[in-house]
Each structure stands twice: as structure tokens, then as C-alpha cells.
C-alpha positions in Angstrom: -6.7 -54.1 20.1 -10.4 -53.5 19.8 -12.6 -50.5 19.1 -16.2 -50.1 20.0 -18.7 -47.3 19.2 -21.3 -46.2 21.7 -23.6 -43.4 22.4 -24.1 -41.8 25.8 -27.5 -40.3 26.6 -27.4 -36.5 26.9 -29.5 -33.4 26.0 -30.2 -32.2 23.4 -28.7 -35.3 21.7 -26.6 -38.4 22.5 -22.8 -38.1 22.7 -20.9 -40.2 20.2 -18.0 -42.1 21.7 -15.3 -44.6 20.7 -13.7 -47.0 23.2 -10.2 -48.2 22.2 -8.7 -50.9 24.3 -6.3 -53.9 24.4 -8.1 -57.0 23.3 -7.8 -58.5 26.8 -9.3 -55.4 28.4 -12.3 -54.6 26.3 -14.8 -56.2 28.7 -15.2 -56.0 32.4 -13.6 -58.8 34.4 -16.5 -58.9 36.8 -19.1 -58.9 33.9 -17.8 -60.2 30.5 -20.9 -58.9 28.8 -20.2 -55.3 29.9 -17.6 -53.0 28.2 -14.6 -52.2 30.3 -14.3 -48.9 32.1 -11.8 -46.5 30.5 -8.5 -45.5 32.0 -8.8 -42.1 30.3 -11.8 -40.0 29.1 -10.5 -37.8 26.2 -11.8 -35.3 23.7 -10.7 -33.5 20.6 -10.0 -29.8 19.9 -12.4 -27.1 18.7 -12.4 -28.0 15.0 -11.7 -31.7 15.4 -13.8 -34.9 15.3 -13.3 -38.5 16.5 -11.8 -39.2 13.1 -9.2 -36.5 13.3 -5.7 -37.9 13.0 -4.6 -36.2 16.2 -7.3 -38.0 18.1 -7.7 -41.3 16.3 -3.9 -42.0 16.2 -3.3 -40.9 19.8 -6.1 -43.4 20.8 -4.4 -46.2 18.9 -1.2 -45.6 20.7 -2.8 -45.3 24.1 -5.2 -48.2 23.5 -2.3 -50.7 23.1 -1.8 -50.5 26.8 -5.0 -49.1 28.4 -8.7 -48.4 27.5 -9.4 -44.9 26.3 -12.9 -43.4 25.7 -13.0 -40.5 23.3 -16.1 -38.5 22.8 -17.3 -36.1 20.1 -18.0 -32.6 21.3 -19.2 -29.2 20.1 -17.0 -26.1 19.5 -18.4 -24.4 22.6 -16.2 -24.7 25.7 -19.0 -24.6 28.2 -21.0 -27.2 26.3 -17.9 -29.4 26.1 -17.5 -29.3 29.9 -21.1 -30.2 30.2 -20.5 -33.2 27.9 -17.5 -34.2 29.9 -19.7 -34.3 33.0 -22.3 -36.4 31.2 -19.7 -39.0 30.1 -18.2 -39.1 33.6 -21.5 -39.7 35.1 -22.4 -42.5 32.6 -19.0 -44.2 33.0 -18.9 -43.6 36.8 -15.2 -42.6 36.2 -13.4 -39.4 36.7 -9.9 -40.4 37.8 -8.2 -39.5 34.5 -9.5 -36.8 32.1 -7.8 -35.3 29.1 -8.1 -33.7 25.7 -6.2 -31.8 23.1 -6.3 -28.0 22.5 -9.8 -26.7 23.6 -10.6 -30.2 24.8 -7.6 -29.9 27.2 -9.1 -26.7 28.6 -12.5 -28.5 29.0 -10.8 -31.4 30.8 -9.2 -29.0 33.3 -12.6 -27.3 33.9 -14.3 -30.7 34.3 -11.9 -32.0 36.9 -13.4 -32.8 40.2 -12.4 -33.8 43.7 -12.1 -37.4 42.5 -9.8 -36.6 39.5 -6.3 -37.7 40.0 -4.7 -37.3 36.5 -5.0 -34.8 33.7 -3.6 -35.4 30.2 -3.3 -32.0 28.4 -2.2 -32.4 24.7 -1.4 -29.1 22.9 -2.8 -27.1 25.7 -3.6 -23.6 24.2 -1.9 -21.6 26.9 -2.0 -18.3 25.2 -3.4 -16.3 22.3 -2.6 -12.8 21.2 -5.2 -11.5 23.7 -5.1 -13.8 26.7 -3.2 -16.3 28.8 -5.2 -19.4 30.0 -3.1 -20.1 33.0 -5.4 -19.4 36.0 -7.4 -22.6 35.7 -4.1 -24.5 35.8 -2.9 -22.6 38.9 -6.2 -23.4 40.6 -5.9 -27.1 40.2 -5.9 -29.1 43.4 -2.4 -30.3 44.7 -3.6 -33.9 44.6 -3.9 -33.9 40.8 -1.0 -35.1 38.5 -0.8 -33.3 35.2 1.1 -34.3 32.0 1.6 -31.7 29.2 2.3 -33.0 25.7 3.5 -30.0 23.7 5.2 -29.5 20.4 8.2 -27.2 20.4 6.7 -25.3 17.4 3.3 -24.8 19.0 2.4 -21.2 18.5 -0.2 -21.4 21.3 2.0 -22.9 23.9 5.5 -21.3 24.2 7.6 -23.8 26.1 9.3 -21.1 28.3 5.9 -19.6 29.2 4.6 -23.1 30.0 7.6 -23.7 32.4 6.8 -20.4 34.2 3.2 -21.6 34.6 4.2 -25.0 35.8 6.3 -23.5 38.6 3.2 -21.6 39.8 0.9 -24.6 39.8 0.2 -26.3 43.1 -0.1 -29.8 41.6 2.7 -32.0 40.3 3.4 -31.7 36.6 5.2 -33.6 33.9 6.1 -32.4 30.4 6.6 -34.3 27.1 8.1 -32.2 24.4 7.4 -33.3 20.8 10.3 -32.1 18.7 9.4 -30.3 15.5 5.6 -30.5 16.2 3.2 -27.6 15.8 -0.1 -27.1 17.6 -1.8 -29.8 15.5 1.1 -32.2 16.3 2.2 -32.2 12.7 5.9 -32.7 12.0 8.3 -32.9 9.1 8.5 -35.1 7.2 4.7 -35.3 7.0 4.9 -39.1 6.9 6.3 -39.0 10.4 3.3 -37.3 12.0 1.2 -40.5 12.5 4.1 -42.3 14.2 4.9 -39.3 16.4 1.3 -39.0 17.6 0.9 -42.7 18.2 4.1 -42.7 20.3 2.7 -39.9 22.4 -0.3 -42.0 23.2 1.9 -44.9 24.2 4.0 -42.7 26.5 1.0 -41.1 28.2 -0.6 -44.5 28.9 2.7 -45.7 30.5 2.8 -42.5 32.5 -0.7 -43.1 33.9 0.4 -46.5 35.2 3.8 -45.3 36.6 4.8 -41.7 37.1 8.1 -41.0 38.9 8.1 -37.6 40.7 11.9 -37.4 40.3 11.7 -37.6 36.5 9.3 -35.2 34.9 10.8 -34.3 31.5 11.0 -36.2 28.2 11.1 -35.9 24.5 9.5 -37.6 21.5 11.4 -37.1 18.2 11.7 -38.5 14.7 15.0 -40.3 14.5 15.4 -39.9 10.7 15.5 -43.7 10.4 11.8 -44.3 9.9 10.3 -44.3 13.4 9.6 -42.1 16.4 11.7 -42.4 19.5 11.0 -41.7 23.2 13.9 -40.3 25.2 12.7 -41.8 28.4 11.9 -39.7 31.5 14.6 -37.6 33.0 15.1 -35.0 35.8 13.8 -31.5 35.8 15.7 -29.2 33.4 18.3 -27.1 35.2 18.4 -23.3 34.8 20.7 -23.4 31.8 21.1 -20.1 30.0 21.1 -19.8 26.2 23.4 -17.5 24.2 21.1 -14.5 25.0 21.4 -15.0 28.7 17.8 -16.4 29.0 16.6 -19.7 30.4 16.6 -22.4 27.7 13.3 -24.3 28.3 14.5 -27.3 26.3 17.5 -27.9 28.4 17.3 -31.3 30.2 19.6 -32.9 32.7 20.1 -36.5 31.6 20.2 -39.3 34.2 22.5 -42.2 34.0 19.7 -44.6 33.1 18.2 -42.2 30.5 17.9 -43.6 27.0 19.2 -41.3 24.3 20.0 -41.6 20.7 23.5 -40.4 19.9 22.2 -37.2 18.3 19.9 -36.3 21.2 22.7 -37.1 23.7 25.2 -34.9 21.9 22.8 -31.9 21.9 21.9 -32.2 25.6 25.5 -32.6 26.7 26.4 -29.3 25.0 23.4 -27.6 26.4 23.9 -28.8 29.9 27.5 -27.9 30.0 26.6 -24.2 29.6 28.8 -23.9 26.5 27.6 -22.4 23.3 26.6 -25.0 20.8 28.7 -24.7 17.6 26.8 -22.9 14.8 27.3 -25.6 12.3 26.1 -28.3 14.7 23.1 -26.2 15.8 22.1 -25.7 12.2 22.5 -29.3 11.3 20.4 -30.4 14.3 17.6 -27.9 13.4 17.5 -29.3 9.9 17.3 -32.9 11.1 14.6 -32.1 13.7 
């Protein structure tokens, strides 16, 4: 895998970028002296940089399979959208845009008629004062969107996200990162890097092949030293939890779905509609 730094002309100053790509895809096939076009243009959150773990590690995971161009932005949302447009124009590429947190909002706002994929990591759906759902509902039906959200993200409640997804005109997928907060940090802390890298790998694979029959998946720390991907599965059924409310984490497994024994046991109980034993629920929460 290779990484190359570049600057894209813009006003009032050039935009710093890093292109991460597989070794055999770092240059254009038509012109070996020219850098390859990205498969994803991506940017960080409000307080992040290109060196932030959530960006740098995601890029390493994604870049194993496809080229990703990450750019350094300001903390101002409108300015970030303007920078997206400058990068898009320079790269003559707008098929797939993405970002994390505020960068994800900017990606949605920068989407154009030629955009076909959006990668929204830790999308900040709500604060104490507002819900940022209208720009999602307004997306064109032709766009495919993948959300990557931690189940402890205080700015993106999973049930509220499901409600928004049902109102969106475009097709959406969701990757739930077990135990992750808004910054994609998990416990143990040593697992965070592997979890974020795995999310990059899964997103890259999704861009190349997204099955509209399978739109749900989980990334989790298996407790044995590495992150695991559940594989894509069908839409979650309307399973009710013990309070009579829809459980947004419920997932209906397919026969070809790859589960660890622990994940399979939890989902079997949830999808049966039965109450999960307290001792087992407590034990799983401690492991996750």
C-alpha cells in the first residue's frame, strides 16, 4: 500500500490531501506518471486532522482495496463544502463522497447529480437542540448511502437513525460498530485501531459490491485480539424489546451469514422475540 501527499489549489490557501491506495493502483493505468483517481473523497470531523486516528486508520483499512483521497478542512461547515467542491473539480470525480461527523454532513451537502455513493461515518444526526435529518431525506433516490455508527454514539441514536432511514428516498445500508462512541473509540482501548481499520475495509468492499437484499452488519471486538465483521444480513425485523419498543439492534440472520458463536447466540434470542436472560445480557454487555 502506498501513501502520497498532495496539495489542491484553492482560495485562500491550498488544500492538503493524502492519497492512500493499493500498491498496484497508485498510478493511472492510462498514464503511469499520473496519480490514480480516488474511489472515495473523504474528510475528517470538526476538530480532527488528517493525522487523527479515526481518519488515518480508516484510510489504511480502505486503502488496502481501493484508493482514498482524504483532505484537510476547516471547522466551518460551509467552508468544508466549498473545499469538497474544489477537490471534486480538481480530481474530476464525484461518484463517491464521505466523511466522519461534521465531514459526513459536508459530504451530503456536496453531493451532486453525479454522486452515486455516500459514506457517512459517525453522522451527527442530533444534538440537544436540533436533528440533522432533512438533508438526508432530500437525497436523490439514485444515491446509495452507508452509515457507519457506534452503538454508544451520543450524537446518533440507532433507533432514531432507523426512523430517518425509513423516510429517506435513497437506498441505505448500516454498519453498527459494537461498543463504539462518536469518535469510534471502544474498550479495550487497544482494540480501537483494529476496529476503525476494519470499518475502512468493509466500506471499501461495500463500494465495489452492495447487495440491496442485505443492508445490515456489525463490527465487533471478538475478545481474542482482533476485530470481526459479521457479514451483511437482511433488514432487521420489527422485534420488540422488554419495554415493548422496537429494538434497533435486532438483525435477522441469513443462512450464509458469518457469525461468531457469541454474536449468533445473542441474535437468536433477540429474533425469537423471547426475553434475553439477565445473566446472559449482563455477560454480553461486559464483553462488548
